[in-house]
N, C-alpha and C positions, 0 to 999 in steps of 0.2 A: 504493500500500500504506500503510495506517495504522500508525503506530508504536504500541507498547503504552503504556498509561498509566503503568506502573511506571517511576519516574524513573531507577532504576539500570539497568534493562534498556534503556530508551529511549536514555539517554546512552551506554551501552556499545555499542549497535548503531550509533549515529551515528559514534562514534569508531572502532569496529571496521571499518565500511565505509570510512571515510577512511584508516585505517591499512593496510587490505588494498590499497586503491587506491594509497596511497603506497608500500607495499612493491612493488606491481606496477610502479609507475613507476621505483623504484630498481632493480628487477630488469631492466626494459627498458633502463635506463641501463647496467647491467653487461653485459647480453647484447650491446648495441650496441658497447660498448667492447671486449668480449672478441672480437667479430668483426672490429672495425676495427683492433685492435692485435695484435701478436704476443703469445704467451704470456708472454714476458719483459717486454714493455712493460705488459701487463695486470697483471703482478706488481708492477712499479714503481708503477703507478696505485693498486693496492690496498695498498701501503705508505703512499702519500701520503694516501689517503682516511681511514684510521684516525688518522693524525697530525692531519689537519684536524678530524676529529670529536672527537678527544680534547681538542684545544686549545679548541674551542668549548665542549665540555661542562665543561671545567675552570672556565670562567668563568660558565656559565649553568645547569648542571644543578640547582643548589639554588634557583635563582631562581623558576622557574615554580611548583613545588609550595608553596614558602614564601609567595609572593604569593597563590596560590590559597587557602591556609589562612587568611591574615589577611583576605583579601577576604570569604571565606565567613563568618568570625567577625563582621566588621563588619556584614554583611548580616543574620546571625542575631540580632544585638543591635540592629538598626535604627540603626546608626551610619554611615549613608551619607555624612555630612559628612566622615568621615575618609578616604574613598577617594581624593580628590584629593591629599591630603598623602602617602598611601601611594604613589600613582603617581609623583608628582614626585620624591619622595625616592629611591625605588628606581631609577628610570630614571637620574637624575643621577649617583648615586654608582657604580652598577654599570657604566655606560658608561665613566666615567672609569677605573675599574679595568681594564676590558676593553681600553681603548685602550693603557694602560701595558703590559699583558701582550702585546698585539699587537706593540708596539715591541720588547719583549724577544725574542719569538719570531723577529721579522724578523732581528735581529742574531745569533741563535743558529743560523740555518739552515745555515750552512756547517759548523759543528761536527757537527750532527745528520747531515748528508748525507755528509760526508767521513770523520768519525771514528767515529760510532756505527754507521751502516748500511753505510758504504763504498759508497754509491750516489750518485755525483756529481750525477746528474740530479735528485735530490730538493731540491737547494739552491734553485733558482728556484721550484719547486713549493711549498716551505714558505713562501717569501716571499709568494707569492700567497695562501696560506692565512691568513697574518697579517693581511692586508687585511680579510678577512671577519669577524674576531673581534668587533669592536664591534657589527656589524650582527646577528650571531647572538644577542648578549646582548639587543639591542633587541627582537628577535622574542620572546625568552623572557619579557620583561616583559609584552608584549601577551598571549601565550598564558596566562600566569599569571592575568591578570585574566579572560580568557574562561573559564578553568577554574573560577575562583572564583564567577563569575556563572552557572555551569552552561550557558554558551553554547558547547556542544561543537561546534555547527555552525560558528561563527565561528572557533574554534580549528582545526577541520579544514580549512576553506577556506584559511586563511592558510598552513598547512603544505603543503597540496596545491598551491596556486598556486606556492609556492617550488619544490616538487619538479618540477612541470611545466616551469617556466622552466629548471631545472637540466638536465633531459634535453634540451630543445630547444636551449639555448645550447651545451651540451657537444657535441652531435651536429654542430652547425654548425661549431664551432671545429675539431673533429677532421676533418671533411670538408674544411675549408680547409687542412689539413696541419699543424696545431699539435700533433697527437698527445696525449701525456700532459699537457702544459702546457695545452692547450685543454680537456681533460676536467676538470682541476682548476679552471681559471678559470671554467668554467660553474658549478661547485659554489659558488665564492666569491661570484660575482655573484648567485646565487640567494638568498643572505641579504639582499642589498640590495633585491631585488625583494620578498622577504617582508616587509621593513619597510614598504614602500609599501602593500602589500595589507593588512597587519595594522592600519596606522594608519587606513585607510578604514573598517574594521569597528569599531575602537576608538572612533572618534568617536561612534558610535551609542550608546555606553554613557553618554554625557554626563558624562564626567569631565574636568575642566579641569586644565591644568598650573598649578601654583601654586609658592610658595616651597618649595624642598627643605629638609627638616630632617634633620640627621644622626641625631638621636635616633630618628626613625621608621625610617630606613634601618637603624640599628644593631639595632633590635628584630627586624626581618625577617632581617638578616644573622646575628644570634646564633642565631635559630631555624634558619637554613639551614645552619649549620656542620656539624652531624651529617648533614643531608641532602646537603650538598655532598661531605663525606667519603665518604658512602655512594655518591653518584653517581660520584665519582672512582674509588672502588674498583670500581664497576660497569663503568666504562670500561676500567680496567686488566684486570678480569676478562674483558671481552668481547674485548679486543684483544691480550692476552698471547700467545695462540697465533700470531696474524699477525706481531706484532713479533719474536717469538723465531724463527719460521721465517725471517723476513727476516734476522735477525742470524746464525743458526746454519746456514742453508741458502742458497738462491738466490732471486732474484726469480721465476724460473720455478716453483719450488715454491710460492711465495706465490700466484702466479696460479692454479694448480690448486686450492689450498685455498680461495682467495677465491671461486671459482666454486661451491664446495660450501657454505661456511659461512653466507652470508646466507639462502639458501633453506631450509636445514635448520633454521634458528632462527625460522621463520615463526610458530610458536605464540607467540613473545614479543610479536608485534604484537597478538594477542588479549589477552594479559595487560596490555599497556600501555593499551589502550583501557578495560579494566575498571578498572584501577588509577586512571587519571586521572578516571574517573567517580565512584569510591567515595570519593576523598579529600575533596571539598567536602561530600558528603552526610554523611560521618562527622563532619567538622569542625563542621557545623551541629548535628548531634545531640549532639555533645560539649558545645557551647555551651549546650544545653538540658538537659544531664545525663541524657540518655535512653540508658542503658546497654543496655537490651534491644534497642532499634532498631539500635545499633551492632553488636551481636553478630549480629542477624538479617541486616543488609545485608552484613556481611562473609562470612558463610557462603553467602549468596545469590550473592555475586560469585564465590566459589570454584566453586559449582555451575555457573554460566554458563560459566566458563572451561573446566572439564572437558568440559562438553557440546559446546563448540566445538572444543576442542583434540584430542580423541581421533580423530574422523574425519579431521581435517587431518593428523595424524601418520601415519595409515594411508596416505593418499593420497601424502604425500611419500615415505614408505618405498618404496612400489611404483613411483612415477614417477621415482625417482632416476636410473636409467640413461638414461631419455629426457631428463630435464632436463639432465644433464651432457653426454651424448653428442650429442644432437640440437641443443639450443639453443646450447650453447657450442662444441661440436665434439669430435671424437674424442680430441684431446689431453687433454681435461679428465676423461675417464672414469676416470683414475687416482685421482680423488678420491671414488670411490663409497663405499668403506668409511668414510672420514671423514664423509661426508654422513650415512650411516645412523646412525652413532654419535652425531653431533651432534643428530639429531632427538630422541633419547631425552633427552639432556642439556637441550635447550631446554625440554622439558615441565616438568622439575623446577625450573629456575631461573625459569620463568614463574610458578610457585606463589609464589616469593619476591616477584616483581614485583607480583602482585596484592595480597598481604598488606602490602607496603611502603606502598601507597596508604592502606590502613586505619590502619596504625601512624602514618603522618604526619598523617592527619586527626585522630586521637585526641590527637596532641601528643607522641608517643613516637618521634621520628625517629631516636633513638640505637639502637633495636632493629634495624631493617634495616641501619643502619650497621655494627654489630658483626657481623651475619651475613654481609654481603657482603664486608667486610674480611677476615674469616676465610676465606671461599671464594676470594677473590682471592689470598691468600697461599698457600693450598693449590694453586691453579691455577698460580701462578708456579713453585712448587717442582716440581710434577709435570711441567710443560712443560720445564723445564730438564733434568729427568731423562729423560723419555720421547722428546723430539724427537731427540736424538742416537741413541737406540736404534731408534726406529721411524718417524722422519720425520713426515710430516703425519698419519699414522694415530696416532702417539703423541700429537700435539697434540690430536686429537679425543678420545682416551681421557682425557687429563688434564683437558680442559675438561668432559667429561661427568661424571667422578667428582666434581669440585668443584661442579658444578651440582646433583647429587643431594644433596650435603652442604648446600648453601645452601637448597634448596627444603624439605627435610625439617626443617632447623633452624628456619626461619621458621614452618612449620606447627606444629611442636611447641611453640614459644614462645607462639604465639597461643592455642592450645588451653589451655595451662596458665594463662595470664593471664586469659583471658575466663571460664574455669570458676571462677576465684577471685573474679571481679567480682560 
């Protein structure tokens, strides 16, 4: 099949295909773990996975889009000589920072396990998570350059290879009897494998490592601050429900909710693919002061998202009983209502995700930051209020309400700003 010539559609299709495959692999991982572990053990695992993901994202979420933006800008201005300096400086300083954070997390593991969650099994799991942090940041540097060069295939292959290794290694460790520890060890080692694969592809960009300059790093870091705050707020937004269910309820409740949540939010995979593609396109048009093309590509990206998301939502809504009851098992059917509510919320927060890529490419990363921070605060308040009242259903309602607020706010802001441009 020949891909279309439209660069936004072509890049989005490549990333969408890889994201859907990645989500499929993640889902396979969860189904295998859900079948191999008890509901309570599966709940402990799904407390550990967001902790791992949150820590990785704390250090890396602002890196990839920021590097992509500066890479695209240098390419748009024919400043290829600056790419080696950008690579060396960001890699050196970000990995140092990630290593320091990994050490802090390692020594904080007992407090998190015993005092916050009151789940002693999490202590060793969080220590294993700390090991993977620098490698996760390393992968983010590679993917940022791939995104900036519009090499969406290389970006996809790196992430997919890491995900395949994660599923395979976790399955082996669990089969050997290591249970939740084995499952999380597979996730941490997957980042190491991702570094090796990413480096093989990165070499083809012909960017050499040179002397790191703090000034270059600081320019990227300064730009990434609102993006990182936005990313951290996104992580808080995404995992508030899981963390508070774990804090206010039981690991068993976490397990039931965790079977519903990732699949119900599948439309976000479509949004991420489109957002990652639109960012370097818009950054390049911005460098050339082509405002009409920026507006055109952004509205085009929203059209492609809606075109893909609506049928997907219908399928997920109808297939929810089979997904929970057949794939995971009868014990998980209790999450049906939460699943269907989250499907609606995922659509609206996906609108924010798509527009965030355009805002970042234009050079306005503070706009999605303010939107998602607001949505995260609303989500936190509503979860604290509704979980004690309605359990996991309350968590789903809280997350969906805040998702609607975030999506509509981003859309409204973009329409106002672009109509004035």
